[in-house]
C-alpha positions as CSV (number, residue, x, y, z in Angstrom):
1,M,0.0,0.0,0.0
2,S,1.4,3.4,-1.0
3,K,0.8,6.4,1.1
4,T,1.3,10.1,0.5
5,F,3.3,11.7,3.3
6,T,3.6,15.4,4.2
7,A,7.0,16.5,5.4
8,A,5.6,16.7,9.0
9,E,4.3,13.1,8.7
10,L,7.6,11.9,7.4
11,A,9.5,13.6,10.2
12,A,7.7,11.3,12.7
13,F,9.6,8.3,11.3
14,D,13.1,9.7,12.1
15,G,14.3,6.8,14.3
16,T,13.6,8.5,17.7
17,D,10.6,6.2,18.4
18,P,11.7,2.6,18.6
19,S,8.0,1.5,18.0
20,K,7.9,3.1,14.6
21,P,9.7,2.2,11.4
22,V,12.5,4.5,10.0
23,Y,11.7,6.3,6.7
24,L,13.5,8.6,4.4
25,A,12.7,10.0,1.0
26,I,14.8,10.4,-2.2
27,K,13.3,12.5,-5.0
28,G,10.0,12.3,-3.3
29,T,9.9,8.5,-3.0
30,V,9.6,7.3,0.7
31,F,11.7,4.2,1.6
32,D,11.4,2.1,4.8
33,V,15.0,1.8,5.9
34,S,14.2,0.0,9.2
35,V,16.3,-3.0,8.3
36,G,19.3,-0.7,8.6
37,R,17.8,1.0,11.6
38,E,21.1,1.1,13.5
39,M,22.6,3.4,10.9
40,Y,19.7,5.9,11.0
41,V,18.9,6.3,14.7
42,P,19.9,9.5,16.5
43,G,23.7,9.7,17.0
44,K,24.5,7.3,14.1
45,G,26.1,8.2,10.7
46,Y,23.0,8.5,8.6
47,S,20.6,9.8,11.3
48,V,20.6,13.2,9.5
49,F,18.6,11.6,6.6
50,A,15.9,9.8,8.7
51,G,12.5,11.4,8.5
52,K,13.4,13.7,5.7
53,D,13.8,13.9,1.9
54,A,17.6,13.7,1.7
55,S,17.9,14.2,-2.0
56,R,20.2,17.2,-2.0
57,A,22.4,15.7,0.7
58,L,22.8,12.4,-1.1
59,A,23.6,14.2,-4.4
60,K,26.3,16.3,-2.7
61,S,27.6,13.4,-0.5
62,S,26.8,15.6,2.5
63,L,25.9,14.8,6.1
64,K,24.9,18.4,6.8
65,P,21.4,18.7,8.2
66,E,20.8,21.8,6.0
67,D,21.4,19.7,2.9
68,C,18.7,17.2,3.8
69,V,16.1,18.9,1.6
70,P,14.2,17.8,-1.6
71,D,15.5,20.8,-3.6
72,T,17.8,19.5,-6.4
73,S,18.0,22.8,-8.3
74,G,21.5,23.8,-9.3
75,L,23.0,20.4,-9.0
76,T,25.9,19.6,-11.3
77,D,25.6,16.7,-13.8
78,E,27.9,14.7,-11.5
79,E,25.8,15.4,-8.4
80,T,22.6,14.4,-10.4
81,E,24.3,11.2,-11.4
82,T,25.3,10.5,-7.8
83,L,21.7,11.1,-6.7
84,N,20.3,8.8,-9.3
85,K,22.8,6.1,-8.2
86,W,21.6,6.5,-4.6
87,E,18.0,6.2,-5.7
88,A,18.7,3.0,-7.6
89,H,20.6,1.6,-4.6
90,Y,17.7,2.3,-2.3
91,R,15.1,0.9,-4.7
92,K,17.1,-2.4,-4.7
93,K,17.7,-2.5,-1.0
94,Y,14.6,-1.0,0.7
95,T,10.8,-1.2,0.3
96,V,9.0,1.9,-1.1
97,V,6.2,2.8,1.2
98,G,4.9,6.0,-0.4
99,K,5.5,9.4,-1.9
100,L,6.2,12.8,-0.3
101,S,3.6,15.4,-1.1
102,Q,4.9,18.6,-2.7
């Protein structure tokens, strides 16, 4: 079943509540990354991505919270290619659970 998430709804799946799955979005597609939960919970390397659309950060290979936004305007060709590779990786590894509303 596919759901449409608002940014606020997605933020509730940021790994802080152990009773909820961990979600993140890439290019508006929401993935359940709970199988890798230990990498996404607060204090861990990828926690900055959890509960957000991390498109810009993934494109730029950035772990900065301010880059965890869906805005991909102004990316270089190389950054766009990097983002597309991340999206393909997530599609192979994780379950798609919905879309992020605009």
